[in-house]
C-alpha angles and dihedrals in degrees: 000000000000117000117239090245092054090045088056090054091049091051094043099054096067089047090053091047091051092046092050093048093049089051092049093048091049096049098032127358143291088261090077101047120129121251124227093248090080088068099041095092094062108136116241095234126080099234094044091047091054093053090043093050094046091054093043092049097045100039105030115015101041096047090046094047093047094050095042093047091048091052093043093053091048091049102038103017126232107316101172138008112285116250114183110236088214087072090060091047092052093047096048104032 
């Protein structure tokens, strides 16, 4: 049986993935969206998933989103007001 805390993690990851891809499409293009494989290595325990996510967020997702957004704004211009995806992560984590 999956604990409620782990179930929350399992339900949250696809929401995060969707939110990030919407952000990337808005500020760049659908060509730079993130595939689900990035999230497939999430450990199936709450403590392990926190460490895993923190590393993934800080060392993979944030650098990718920053660079992709910078390039997207240079290429397409600013299309909508910028809302930092970190705010969403903090609010929903």
